[in-house]
C-alpha positions as CSV (number, residue, x, y, z in Angstrom):
1,M,-168.0,70.1,-135.9
2,Q,-168.9,67.2,-138.2
3,R,-165.9,65.6,-139.7
4,L,-166.1,64.4,-143.4
5,F,-165.5,60.7,-144.1
6,A,-164.7,61.8,-147.8
7,L,-161.5,63.5,-146.7
8,D,-160.1,60.3,-145.2
9,V,-161.2,58.5,-148.2
10,F,-159.6,61.1,-150.6
11,R,-156.3,61.3,-148.8
12,G,-156.0,57.4,-148.8
13,L,-157.1,57.1,-152.4
14,T,-154.4,59.5,-153.3
15,I,-151.8,57.4,-151.5
16,L,-153.1,54.1,-153.0
17,L,-153.0,55.7,-156.5
18,M,-149.4,57.0,-156.0
19,I,-148.2,53.6,-155.0
20,M,-149.8,52.1,-158.3
21,V,-148.2,54.7,-160.6
22,N,-144.9,54.2,-158.8
23,S,-145.0,50.5,-159.3
24,P,-142.5,49.3,-161.5
25,G,-143.3,48.8,-165.3
26,T,-146.4,51.1,-165.4
27,Y,-147.1,52.4,-169.0
28,G,-149.7,54.4,-170.8
29,T,-152.0,56.6,-169.0
30,F,-150.7,55.2,-165.7
31,S,-147.1,56.5,-166.3
32,H,-146.2,60.1,-166.4
33,A,-146.4,62.2,-169.6
34,Y,-142.8,62.5,-171.2
35,W,-143.2,66.3,-171.3
36,D,-146.3,68.3,-172.3
37,G,-149.8,66.8,-172.1
38,I,-151.5,65.0,-169.0
39,T,-152.0,61.3,-168.1
40,F,-153.9,59.8,-165.3
41,A,-150.5,59.5,-163.3
42,D,-149.9,63.1,-163.6
43,Y,-153.0,64.0,-161.3
44,V,-151.8,61.9,-158.4
45,F,-149.2,64.1,-156.7
46,P,-151.1,67.3,-157.3
47,F,-154.0,65.7,-155.4
48,F,-151.7,65.0,-152.5
49,V,-150.5,68.5,-152.5
50,V,-154.1,69.7,-152.6
51,I,-155.2,67.5,-149.7
52,V,-152.2,68.8,-147.6
53,G,-153.6,72.2,-148.1
54,V,-157.2,71.1,-147.1
55,A,-155.7,69.5,-143.9
56,I,-154.0,72.9,-143.1
57,A,-157.1,74.8,-143.4
58,L,-159.1,72.3,-141.4
59,G,-156.4,71.8,-138.6
60,F,-155.7,75.3,-137.6
61,K,-158.1,77.1,-135.1
62,A,-159.3,80.6,-135.7
63,D,-158.6,83.6,-133.6
64,L,-155.3,82.4,-131.9
65,S,-153.5,84.4,-129.3
66,D,-149.8,85.7,-130.3
67,A,-148.5,83.0,-127.8
68,A,-150.4,80.2,-129.2
69,R,-149.6,81.4,-132.8
70,C,-145.9,81.4,-131.9
71,Q,-146.1,77.9,-130.5
72,L,-147.7,76.6,-133.6
73,V,-145.2,78.1,-135.7
74,Q,-142.4,76.1,-133.9
75,K,-144.4,73.0,-134.6
76,I,-144.9,73.9,-138.2
77,V,-141.2,74.4,-138.8
78,K,-140.4,71.1,-136.9
79,R,-143.0,69.1,-138.9
80,S,-141.6,70.5,-142.1
81,C,-138.0,69.7,-141.2
82,I,-139.1,66.1,-140.3
83,M,-140.9,65.6,-143.6
84,F,-138.0,67.2,-145.5
85,A,-135.6,64.6,-143.8
86,L,-137.9,61.8,-144.5
87,G,-137.8,62.7,-148.3
88,L,-133.9,62.6,-148.0
89,L,-134.2,59.2,-146.5
90,V,-136.5,58.0,-149.3
91,N,-134.0,59.4,-151.9
92,L,-131.3,57.3,-150.2
93,L,-133.2,54.2,-150.8
94,Y,-133.1,55.1,-154.5
95,L,-129.5,56.2,-154.6
96,K,-126.2,56.3,-153.0
97,F,-124.8,58.6,-150.4
98,S,-122.6,60.0,-153.0
99,D,-125.4,60.8,-155.2
100,I,-127.8,62.4,-152.8
101,R,-130.7,64.0,-154.4
102,V,-131.8,67.1,-152.5
103,L,-135.5,67.7,-153.6
104,G,-138.1,65.3,-154.2
105,V,-142.0,64.3,-153.5
106,L,-141.8,64.7,-149.7
107,Q,-139.4,67.8,-149.9
108,R,-141.9,69.5,-151.9
109,L,-144.6,68.5,-149.6
110,A,-142.6,69.9,-146.6
111,I,-141.9,73.1,-148.5
112,V,-145.5,73.7,-149.4
113,Y,-146.8,72.6,-145.9
114,L,-144.4,75.1,-144.4
115,V,-145.3,78.2,-146.7
116,C,-149.2,77.5,-146.7
117,S,-149.2,77.1,-143.1
118,L,-147.5,80.3,-142.3
119,L,-149.7,82.2,-144.8
120,V,-152.8,80.8,-143.4
121,L,-151.7,81.8,-139.8
122,Y,-150.9,85.4,-140.9
123,C,-153.3,86.1,-143.8
124,Q,-156.8,86.7,-144.5
125,R,-158.7,84.6,-147.2
126,R,-158.8,87.3,-149.8
127,T,-155.2,87.5,-149.3
128,L,-154.7,83.9,-150.1
129,W,-156.6,84.1,-153.1
130,L,-154.4,86.9,-154.5
131,M,-151.1,85.1,-153.4
132,A,-152.4,82.0,-155.4
133,A,-153.1,84.0,-158.5
134,A,-149.9,86.1,-158.1
135,L,-147.8,82.9,-157.8
136,L,-149.4,81.3,-161.0
137,V,-149.3,84.5,-163.2
138,G,-145.9,85.5,-161.9
139,Y,-144.4,81.9,-162.5
140,W,-145.8,82.2,-166.1
141,L,-144.4,85.7,-166.8
142,L,-140.8,84.5,-165.4
143,I,-140.8,81.9,-167.9
144,L,-142.3,84.3,-170.6
145,L,-140.0,87.2,-170.2
146,V,-136.7,86.0,-168.5
147,P,-134.2,84.1,-171.0
148,A,-131.9,81.6,-169.4
149,P,-128.2,81.8,-170.8
150,G,-128.2,80.5,-174.3
151,L,-132.0,80.2,-174.5
152,V,-134.7,82.6,-175.6
153,A,-137.3,83.9,-173.1
154,G,-140.5,81.7,-173.3
155,Q,-138.7,78.5,-174.5
156,L,-140.4,75.4,-173.1
157,E,-138.4,72.4,-174.6
158,R,-137.9,69.6,-172.1
159,G,-134.4,70.1,-170.6
160,A,-134.1,73.5,-172.5
161,N,-135.9,76.1,-170.4
162,L,-135.3,78.6,-167.7
163,I,-136.9,76.1,-164.9
164,N,-134.6,73.2,-165.9
165,W,-131.6,75.5,-166.4
166,F,-132.0,76.9,-162.9
167,D,-131.9,73.5,-161.4
168,S,-128.7,72.6,-163.4
169,A,-127.0,75.9,-162.3
170,F,-128.1,76.1,-158.6
171,L,-129.7,72.8,-157.4
172,P,-126.7,70.7,-155.6
173,G,-126.5,66.9,-155.7
174,M,-128.0,64.5,-158.0
175,L,-130.6,65.6,-160.3
176,W,-133.5,63.1,-161.4
177,R,-133.3,63.9,-164.9
178,G,-129.7,64.3,-165.1
179,S,-129.3,67.9,-165.7
180,W,-132.7,69.1,-164.1
181,D,-135.3,67.8,-161.6
182,P,-139.1,67.5,-161.9
183,E,-139.2,68.6,-158.3
184,G,-136.7,71.3,-158.5
185,I,-136.5,74.9,-157.2
186,L,-138.5,77.2,-159.3
187,S,-141.2,74.6,-159.9
188,T,-141.9,74.7,-156.3
189,I,-143.3,78.1,-156.6
190,P,-146.5,77.0,-158.6
191,A,-146.8,74.0,-156.1
192,I,-147.3,76.3,-153.4
193,A,-150.3,77.6,-155.3
194,S,-151.7,74.1,-155.5
195,G,-151.3,73.9,-151.7
196,L,-153.2,77.2,-151.4
197,A,-156.0,75.8,-153.7
198,G,-156.4,73.0,-151.1
199,V,-156.4,75.5,-148.3
200,L,-159.1,77.5,-149.9
201,I,-161.1,74.2,-150.4
202,G,-160.6,73.4,-146.8
203,Q,-161.9,76.8,-145.8
204,L,-165.0,76.5,-147.8
205,I,-165.5,72.9,-146.2
206,R,-165.1,74.5,-142.7
207,A,-167.5,77.1,-143.4
208,H,-170.0,74.5,-144.1
209,Q,-169.3,72.1,-141.6
210,A,-171.1,74.3,-139.1
211,G,-174.2,74.0,-141.0
212,G,-174.3,70.3,-140.4
213,Q,-175.7,67.7,-142.9
214,Q,-178.1,70.1,-144.6
215,S,-175.3,72.1,-145.8
216,L,-173.5,69.5,-147.6
217,P,-175.3,69.5,-150.9
218,L,-174.6,73.3,-151.2
219,L,-170.8,72.5,-150.4
220,V,-170.9,69.8,-153.1
221,S,-172.2,72.0,-155.6
222,Q,-169.7,74.8,-155.0
223,L,-166.8,72.5,-155.1
224,F,-168.0,70.8,-158.3
225,V,-168.7,74.2,-160.0
226,G,-165.5,75.8,-158.8
227,G,-163.5,72.8,-159.8
228,F,-165.0,72.8,-163.1
229,V,-164.3,76.7,-163.7
230,A,-160.6,76.0,-162.6
231,C,-160.4,73.2,-165.1
232,L,-161.7,75.3,-168.0
233,L,-159.6,78.2,-167.2
234,G,-156.6,75.8,-167.0
235,W,-157.4,74.2,-170.3
236,L,-157.7,77.6,-171.9
237,W,-154.4,78.7,-170.5
238,S,-152.5,75.6,-171.7
239,L,-153.2,77.0,-175.2
240,Q,-150.4,79.4,-174.3
241,F,-148.6,77.9,-171.4
242,P,-149.0,74.1,-172.0
243,L,-149.8,71.5,-169.4
244,I,-146.4,70.3,-168.1
245,K,-146.2,68.4,-164.8
246,Q,-142.2,68.4,-164.9
247,I,-142.2,72.2,-164.4
248,W,-145.7,72.3,-162.8
249,S,-147.0,74.8,-165.3
250,S,-149.6,77.3,-164.1
251,S,-152.3,75.8,-166.3
252,F,-151.4,72.2,-164.9
253,V,-152.1,73.7,-161.4
254,L,-155.4,75.1,-162.3
255,V,-156.5,71.8,-164.2
256,T,-155.3,69.4,-161.5
257,S,-156.7,71.4,-158.4
258,G,-159.9,71.8,-160.3
259,M,-160.2,68.2,-160.8
260,A,-159.2,67.5,-157.2
261,A,-162.1,69.6,-156.0
262,M,-164.6,67.9,-158.3
263,C,-163.4,64.6,-157.2
264,L,-163.7,65.4,-153.5
265,A,-167.3,66.9,-154.3
266,T,-168.1,63.4,-155.7
267,L,-166.7,61.7,-152.7
268,I,-168.3,64.0,-150.3
269,Y,-171.8,63.1,-152.1
270,Y,-171.1,59.3,-152.0
271,T,-169.8,58.9,-148.6
272,D,-171.2,61.8,-146.5
273,I,-174.5,62.3,-148.1
274,A,-175.5,59.0,-149.7
275,G,-173.8,57.1,-146.9
276,G,-171.8,55.0,-149.4
277,R,-169.0,52.9,-147.9
278,R,-168.1,50.3,-150.6
279,F,-164.6,50.4,-151.8
280,T,-163.6,52.8,-149.1
281,R,-161.9,50.3,-146.8
282,W,-158.3,50.3,-148.5
283,P,-158.3,54.1,-149.0
284,V,-159.1,54.7,-145.5
285,V,-156.3,52.2,-144.3
286,F,-153.7,53.7,-146.5
287,G,-154.9,57.4,-145.4
288,S,-154.8,56.6,-141.8
289,N,-150.9,56.6,-142.1
290,A,-150.3,58.3,-145.4
291,I,-146.5,59.4,-144.8
292,V,-145.8,56.0,-143.4
293,A,-147.5,54.3,-146.4
294,Y,-145.4,56.4,-148.9
295,V,-142.1,55.7,-147.1
296,L,-142.9,51.9,-146.8
297,H,-143.8,51.6,-150.5
298,V,-140.5,52.8,-151.8
299,A,-138.6,50.6,-149.3
300,I,-140.7,47.6,-150.3
301,E,-140.3,48.4,-153.9
302,K,-136.4,48.5,-153.4
303,L,-136.4,45.2,-151.4
304,L,-138.2,43.3,-154.3
305,E,-135.6,44.5,-156.6
306,V,-132.5,43.2,-154.4
307,P,-130.9,40.2,-156.3
308,L,-131.6,36.9,-154.6
309,G,-129.3,34.4,-156.3
310,D,-129.6,35.0,-159.9
311,A,-132.3,37.6,-159.9
312,S,-134.7,39.6,-157.8
313,V,-138.0,39.0,-157.0
314,L,-139.4,41.2,-159.6
315,A,-137.0,39.9,-162.2
316,W,-138.3,36.2,-161.3
317,Y,-141.8,37.5,-161.7
318,R,-141.2,38.9,-165.1
319,Q,-139.7,35.6,-166.4
320,L,-142.6,33.6,-165.0
321,A,-145.1,36.0,-166.7
322,E,-143.1,35.8,-170.0
323,A,-143.1,32.0,-169.8
324,A,-146.8,32.0,-169.1
325,G,-147.3,34.0,-172.1
326,F,-148.9,37.0,-170.3
327,N,-149.2,40.3,-172.4
328,Q,-147.7,43.6,-171.1
329,F,-151.2,44.6,-169.6
330,C,-151.6,41.3,-167.7
331,T,-147.8,41.4,-166.5
332,V,-148.0,45.0,-165.3
333,G,-151.6,44.8,-163.9
334,L,-151.0,41.5,-161.8
335,W,-147.7,42.8,-160.3
336,T,-149.3,46.3,-159.4
337,L,-152.1,44.5,-157.5
338,V,-149.5,42.2,-155.8
339,F,-147.3,45.2,-154.9
340,L,-150.5,47.0,-153.7
341,G,-151.4,44.0,-151.3
342,I,-147.7,43.9,-150.0
343,C,-147.8,47.6,-149.3
344,Y,-151.3,47.3,-147.6
345,L,-150.3,44.7,-145.0
346,P,-148.0,46.9,-142.8
347,V,-150.5,50.0,-142.8
348,W,-153.3,47.5,-142.1
349,W,-151.5,46.1,-139.2
350,L,-151.0,49.6,-137.9
351,Y,-154.7,50.5,-138.4
352,R,-156.1,47.3,-136.8
353,R,-154.1,48.4,-133.7
354,Q,-155.2,52.0,-133.8
355,I,-151.6,53.1,-134.3
356,F,-151.5,56.3,-136.3
357,I,-147.9,57.8,-136.7
358,K,-148.1,61.6,-137.1
359,I,-145.3,63.9,-137.9
């Protein structure tokens, strides 16, 4: 079965962009929307969730025996627990043991991976479609119809809505926004739908891989048209249920999943049909150890903020940039490139030695 080079590029490009938007000092479209609306940075995490779903669909064999399925479930649970524990470790790099943050990026990925993997093992494709739709519509109706204490049903103000209230009432530990968390409990429900979108994309890819190179143009067309339709439906839905990453609104899921499908279609055309390889080296290297790259970038970011004498490396850089007369764009842009380069070195070292750390 032909392996698509575009999948490696897409996964690595997502990690690369995640490191970019997490780089200190980002602003404008490279920083997340304050509340409603969507910026370039807001697409990155959903793309990561989608590619996890794609990997699930392509990684599981069909027609497993009951014994093989039972063994696979054990591996899925183990992998999910390891990823969740890594998320806790990453949070400790940001915080203190006394302020442990229970949920976060890797924890959400772990939950999505666990649920989507089990659904793929035990459900047919049609059921997965229905499940994704039910999660999105059910989440919308939950917000629309159920009031939180002291709030009216359907209220969507930042920090004053059912999703944020649920975190403040039931999520233990430190919350990223003080009284609520953008990777909170209820907002993980539609994130599972993002993962299922990736699963459905992966199943479509799997169906076309048997047809070889001749089947790829049709795959690209289907992904692009399907992605465009999902984006259109999401934008229309946003008129009633706004695009809000920090509660992972249903319209946000459709728009970001649709955009992921169109971007993947473009990469398949460029790399697997046209044979393009320019600008793919860095994404492939980052994608070869995606989780390692994510954990390392957080550790490196914290190291660069550790005081060395009077100031940290980051503080020294900002002082030098200000003294040189750099504007904000140049200051942030140059630091982002340097930060990417520093994060690239350890994963490049692993790649050169063919060391691929899998969870």
